[in-house]
C-alpha positions as CSV (number, residue, x, y, z in Angstrom):
1,X,2.6,-55.1,18.0
2,X,4.5,-58.3,18.5
3,X,3.0,-59.3,14.9
4,X,4.8,-57.1,12.6
5,X,3.7,-57.6,9.0
6,X,6.5,-58.7,7.1
7,X,5.7,-56.0,4.3
8,X,6.0,-53.5,6.8
9,X,8.8,-51.5,7.0
10,X,10.2,-50.5,10.3
11,X,12.2,-47.1,11.3
12,X,13.5,-47.4,14.8
13,X,14.2,-43.7,15.7
14,X,14.8,-44.6,19.5
15,X,17.0,-42.0,21.7
16,X,16.8,-40.0,18.5
17,X,15.6,-36.3,19.4
18,X,13.1,-34.7,17.2
19,X,13.3,-33.8,14.5
20,X,15.1,-37.0,13.7
21,X,12.1,-39.5,14.0
22,X,10.0,-37.1,11.2
23,X,12.9,-36.8,9.0
24,X,13.1,-40.6,9.1
25,X,9.5,-40.9,8.2
26,X,9.9,-38.5,5.3
27,X,12.8,-40.2,4.0
28,X,10.8,-43.5,4.2
29,X,7.7,-42.5,2.6
30,X,9.6,-41.4,-0.3
31,X,11.4,-44.8,-0.7
32,X,8.8,-47.0,0.3
33,X,5.7,-46.4,-1.4
34,X,2.6,-48.7,-0.8
35,X,4.5,-50.1,2.6
36,X,2.9,-49.7,5.9
37,X,5.5,-48.0,8.4
38,X,5.9,-49.0,11.6
39,X,8.2,-46.1,13.4
40,X,9.4,-46.6,16.8
41,X,10.2,-43.4,18.8
42,X,11.3,-42.3,22.1
43,X,10.7,-38.8,21.9
44,X,7.7,-37.3,23.4
45,X,7.7,-34.2,20.8
46,X,7.1,-36.9,18.0
47,X,3.4,-37.3,19.0
48,X,2.7,-34.2,18.2
49,X,5.3,-33.9,15.3
50,X,4.1,-37.3,13.4
51,X,0.7,-36.9,14.2
52,X,0.6,-33.2,12.5
53,X,2.2,-34.3,9.6
54,X,0.4,-37.0,8.5
55,X,-3.1,-35.0,9.0
56,X,-1.5,-32.0,6.7
57,X,-0.4,-34.7,3.8
58,X,-3.7,-36.9,4.7
59,X,-2.0,-39.9,5.8
60,X,-3.8,-42.4,7.7
61,X,-1.2,-42.7,11.0
62,X,-2.2,-45.1,14.2
63,X,-0.4,-43.9,17.3
64,X,0.3,-45.8,20.4
65,X,2.0,-45.0,23.6
66,X,3.7,-48.5,24.6
67,X,5.5,-46.5,27.9
68,X,6.5,-43.3,29.1
69,X,9.4,-43.2,27.0
70,X,8.2,-45.5,24.0
71,X,5.8,-44.6,21.0
72,X,5.0,-46.4,18.0
73,X,3.1,-44.9,15.0
74,X,1.5,-47.2,12.3
75,X,1.6,-45.1,9.5
76,X,-0.2,-46.0,5.7
77,X,0.1,-44.2,2.8
């Protein structure tokens, strides 16, 4: 995860409870078409929320559990 693509939009939702990570992702998807998105979240509920949202909307999403309190999602539209 250290080699973040320069064309990737990074969303830092660390410390923000759900539903904020999902709302931040929706805003970014609306404003940054065609870019990969790296969403960082500390909320364990984001795993279910982000994964389900992407599944419903046919958005490619790779989730990575960095630690007990840090989750990263790589989203491609």
